[in-house]
C-alpha positions as a Markdown table, in Angstrom:
| # | Residue | x | y | z |
|---|---|---|---|---|
| 1 | Met | 85.9 | -40.1 | 52.6 |
| 2 | Asn | 86.4 | -43.2 | 54.1 |
| 3 | Ile | 89.7 | -44.4 | 54.9 |
| 4 | Asp | 90.2 | -48.0 | 55.0 |
| 5 | Ser | 92.0 | -49.7 | 58.1 |
| 6 | Lys | 95.4 | -50.0 | 56.3 |
| 7 | His | 95.4 | -46.8 | 55.4 |
| 8 | Lys | 94.4 | -45.7 | 59.0 |
| 9 | Asp | 97.1 | -48.1 | 60.6 |
| 10 | Leu | 99.6 | -46.5 | 57.9 |
| 11 | Ile | 98.6 | -42.7 | 58.9 |
| 12 | His | 98.5 | -43.2 | 62.9 |
| 13 | Ser | 101.5 | -45.5 | 62.7 |
| 14 | Ser | 103.7 | -42.6 | 60.5 |
| 15 | Leu | 102.4 | -39.7 | 62.8 |
| 16 | Phe | 103.7 | -41.7 | 65.7 |
| 17 | Ala | 107.0 | -42.4 | 64.3 |
| 18 | Ala | 107.6 | -38.2 | 63.4 |
| 19 | Leu | 106.3 | -37.7 | 66.9 |
| 20 | Thr | 108.9 | -40.5 | 68.2 |
| 21 | Ile | 111.6 | -39.3 | 66.0 |
| 22 | Ala | 111.3 | -35.6 | 66.9 |
| 23 | Leu | 111.3 | -36.6 | 70.6 |
| 24 | Gly | 114.0 | -38.5 | 70.0 |
| 25 | Phe | 116.2 | -35.2 | 68.9 |
| 26 | Ile | 116.3 | -34.5 | 72.7 |
| 27 | Ser | 119.3 | -36.4 | 73.8 |
| 28 | Val | 121.8 | -36.0 | 76.7 |
| 29 | Pro | 125.1 | -38.3 | 76.8 |
| 30 | Val | 125.3 | -39.9 | 79.5 |
| 31 | Pro | 129.1 | -40.5 | 81.0 |
| 32 | Ile | 128.6 | -43.6 | 82.3 |
| 33 | Ser | 127.0 | -45.2 | 79.4 |
| 34 | Pro | 127.2 | -45.8 | 75.5 |
| 35 | Val | 123.2 | -45.0 | 75.3 |
| 36 | Pro | 122.0 | -41.3 | 76.0 |
| 37 | Ile | 119.2 | -40.1 | 77.4 |
| 38 | Ser | 116.5 | -39.4 | 75.1 |
| 39 | Gly | 112.7 | -38.6 | 74.4 |
| 40 | Ile | 112.2 | -41.8 | 72.3 |
| 41 | Ser | 111.1 | -43.8 | 75.2 |
| 42 | Leu | 108.3 | -41.2 | 75.7 |
| 43 | Gly | 107.3 | -41.5 | 71.9 |
| 44 | Val | 106.8 | -45.1 | 72.1 |
| 45 | Met | 104.9 | -45.0 | 75.7 |
| 46 | Leu | 102.9 | -42.4 | 73.8 |
| 47 | Ala | 102.3 | -44.4 | 70.7 |
| 48 | Gly | 101.4 | -47.7 | 72.9 |
| 49 | Ser | 98.8 | -45.1 | 75.3 |
| 50 | Ile | 97.1 | -44.5 | 72.0 |
| 51 | Leu | 97.5 | -46.6 | 69.3 |
| 52 | Ser | 96.5 | -50.3 | 68.2 |
| 53 | Pro | 99.1 | -52.5 | 69.4 |
| 54 | Arg | 99.6 | -53.3 | 65.7 |
| 55 | Gln | 99.9 | -49.7 | 65.1 |
| 56 | Ala | 102.2 | -48.9 | 67.9 |
| 57 | Ala | 104.8 | -51.6 | 66.5 |
| 58 | Tyr | 104.6 | -50.4 | 62.9 |
| 59 | Ser | 105.4 | -46.8 | 64.4 |
| 60 | Val | 108.6 | -48.0 | 66.0 |
| 61 | Leu | 109.1 | -50.3 | 62.7 |
| 62 | Val | 109.1 | -47.3 | 60.7 |
| 63 | Ile | 111.8 | -45.7 | 62.4 |
| 64 | Ile | 114.2 | -48.8 | 62.4 |
| 65 | Leu | 113.7 | -49.0 | 58.6 |
| 66 | Leu | 114.4 | -45.1 | 58.4 |
| 67 | Ala | 117.3 | -45.5 | 60.5 |
| 68 | Ala | 118.4 | -48.7 | 58.8 |
| 69 | Ala | 118.3 | -46.6 | 55.3 |
| 70 | Gly | 120.5 | -44.2 | 56.8 |
| 71 | Leu | 118.5 | -41.4 | 57.7 |
| 72 | Pro | 119.3 | -39.5 | 61.0 |
| 73 | Val | 115.9 | -40.5 | 62.8 |
| 74 | Leu | 117.4 | -41.9 | 66.2 |
| 75 | Ser | 118.8 | -39.7 | 69.3 |
| 76 | Gly | 121.4 | -37.4 | 68.4 |
| 77 | Phe | 120.2 | -37.1 | 64.8 |
| 78 | Thr | 122.1 | -40.5 | 64.0 |
| 79 | Gly | 121.2 | -43.2 | 61.7 |
| 80 | Gly | 122.6 | -46.2 | 59.8 |
| 81 | Leu | 122.8 | -50.0 | 60.8 |
| 82 | Gly | 125.8 | -49.2 | 62.6 |
| 83 | Val | 123.7 | -47.7 | 65.3 |
| 84 | Leu | 121.2 | -50.5 | 65.0 |
| 85 | Leu | 123.4 | -53.0 | 65.5 |
| 86 | Gly | 125.8 | -51.1 | 67.9 |
| 87 | Pro | 125.2 | -50.7 | 71.7 |
| 88 | Arg | 121.7 | -49.0 | 71.2 |
| 89 | Gly | 120.5 | -51.6 | 69.0 |
| 90 | Gly | 118.4 | -53.5 | 71.3 |
| 91 | Tyr | 116.5 | -50.7 | 72.7 |
| 92 | Tyr | 114.8 | -50.3 | 69.1 |
| 93 | Val | 113.7 | -53.8 | 69.1 |
| 94 | Gly | 112.5 | -53.3 | 72.6 |
| 95 | Phe | 110.7 | -50.3 | 71.9 |
| 96 | Met | 109.0 | -52.0 | 69.0 |
| 97 | Val | 108.0 | -54.9 | 70.9 |
| 98 | Gly | 106.8 | -53.0 | 73.9 |
| 99 | Ala | 104.8 | -50.4 | 72.0 |
| 100 | Ala | 102.6 | -53.1 | 71.3 |
| 101 | Val | 102.8 | -54.6 | 74.6 |
| 102 | Ile | 101.5 | -51.1 | 76.1 |
| 103 | Ala | 98.5 | -51.1 | 73.4 |
| 104 | Phe | 97.7 | -54.5 | 74.7 |
| 105 | Leu | 98.0 | -54.1 | 78.1 |
| 106 | Arg | 96.4 | -50.6 | 78.4 |
| 107 | Gly | 92.8 | -52.1 | 77.7 |
| 108 | Asn | 89.9 | -49.9 | 76.8 |
| 109 | Asn | 88.5 | -49.0 | 80.3 |
| 110 | Gly | 90.4 | -45.5 | 80.7 |
| 111 | Ser | 92.2 | -47.0 | 84.2 |
| 112 | Met | 94.8 | -44.5 | 84.5 |
| 113 | Leu | 96.7 | -46.8 | 86.8 |
| 114 | Arg | 96.1 | -49.6 | 84.2 |
| 115 | Leu | 97.9 | -47.7 | 81.8 |
| 116 | Phe | 101.0 | -46.4 | 84.1 |
| 117 | Leu | 101.4 | -50.1 | 84.6 |
| 118 | Ala | 101.4 | -50.9 | 80.6 |
| 119 | Asn | 103.7 | -48.4 | 80.3 |
| 120 | Ile | 106.2 | -49.3 | 82.9 |
| 121 | Thr | 105.7 | -52.9 | 81.5 |
| 122 | Gly | 106.4 | -52.2 | 78.0 |
| 123 | Gly | 108.0 | -49.0 | 77.7 |
| 124 | Ile | 110.4 | -49.7 | 80.6 |
| 125 | Ile | 110.6 | -53.8 | 81.4 |
| 126 | Ile | 110.3 | -55.2 | 78.1 |
| 127 | Ala | 112.8 | -52.2 | 76.2 |
| 128 | Tyr | 115.2 | -53.3 | 79.1 |
| 129 | Leu | 114.9 | -57.0 | 78.5 |
| 130 | Phe | 116.1 | -56.5 | 75.1 |
| 131 | Ala | 118.2 | -53.5 | 75.5 |
| 132 | Val | 120.5 | -55.1 | 78.6 |
| 133 | Pro | 121.3 | -58.2 | 76.8 |
| 134 | Trp | 122.3 | -56.8 | 73.5 |
| 135 | Leu | 124.1 | -54.3 | 75.1 |
| 136 | Ser | 126.5 | -57.0 | 76.7 |
| 137 | Leu | 126.5 | -58.8 | 73.8 |
| 138 | Val | 127.8 | -55.9 | 71.6 |
| 139 | Thr | 130.5 | -54.7 | 74.0 |
| 140 | Gly | 131.5 | -57.6 | 75.6 |
| 141 | Met | 130.5 | -56.5 | 79.3 |
| 142 | Pro | 129.3 | -59.0 | 81.9 |
| 143 | Leu | 125.3 | -58.7 | 82.3 |
| 144 | Leu | 125.6 | -56.9 | 85.8 |
| 145 | Pro | 128.0 | -54.0 | 84.3 |
| 146 | Ser | 125.5 | -53.9 | 81.3 |
| 147 | Ile | 122.5 | -53.5 | 83.9 |
| 148 | Met | 124.3 | -50.8 | 85.6 |
| 149 | Ala | 125.2 | -48.9 | 82.1 |
| 150 | Gly | 122.3 | -49.7 | 80.1 |
| 151 | Ala | 119.4 | -49.4 | 82.6 |
| 152 | Ala | 119.9 | -48.2 | 86.2 |
| 153 | Pro | 120.7 | -44.5 | 85.1 |
| 154 | Phe | 117.5 | -44.4 | 83.3 |
| 155 | Ile | 114.9 | -46.2 | 85.8 |
| 156 | Ile | 114.0 | -42.4 | 87.2 |
| 157 | Gly | 113.5 | -40.8 | 84.0 |
| 158 | Asp | 111.9 | -43.9 | 82.2 |
| 159 | Leu | 109.4 | -44.0 | 85.2 |
| 160 | Leu | 108.4 | -39.8 | 84.8 |
| 161 | Lys | 108.4 | -40.4 | 81.0 |
| 162 | Ala | 105.7 | -43.4 | 82.1 |
| 163 | Ala | 103.8 | -40.9 | 84.1 |
| 164 | Ile | 104.0 | -38.1 | 81.4 |
| 165 | Ala | 102.6 | -40.6 | 78.8 |
| 166 | Thr | 100.2 | -42.3 | 80.9 |
| 167 | Val | 98.5 | -38.5 | 81.5 |
| 168 | Phe | 98.7 | -37.5 | 78.1 |
| 169 | Gly | 97.7 | -40.7 | 76.7 |
| 170 | Ala | 94.8 | -41.1 | 78.9 |
| 171 | Ala | 93.8 | -37.5 | 77.9 |
| 172 | Leu | 94.5 | -37.8 | 73.8 |
| 173 | Arg | 92.2 | -41.6 | 73.8 |
| 174 | Lys | 89.2 | -39.8 | 75.9 |
| 175 | Arg | 89.5 | -36.7 | 73.5 |
| 176 | Leu | 90.3 | -39.0 | 70.0 |
| 177 | Gly | 88.3 | -42.3 | 71.1 |
| 178 | Ala | 89.8 | -45.4 | 69.6 |
| 179 | Leu | 92.4 | -45.0 | 66.5 |
């Protein structure tokens, strides 16, 4: 049975959307932030580490569309337009762009350092570039307090997630080949 590229994109994107949703159910509130610590960013980094840029972006788009429809697929079993347009909304757009950036930057040579830097760039820097200004806009906080609430508490954990995604992503790409 030959699967054409559109169906392949749909299958791979859906599988990583499901993985990311499952990881997002791990959610820990942060007292100084309206944004919880969750496993969603790890799922996004894994998608970017393994899938094509298009598939990786689609995997996050699927989550956004399911959440917009009201399904509780976001961290803490939440969903709906209120969550997407609330303080956390910028992260989801940043994750969609970031997943594609990771996949684009990682290359195909299997370099762990390159993959780690791609995960940091797409999974952390790009995500924060969307999330922090959105948090500032939605909450009315100035930019510096938004950085302190929306980025600073997460940096160490996100670097750890980037390392985990790099190790597992490289191993899976080696085992599965190009998806």
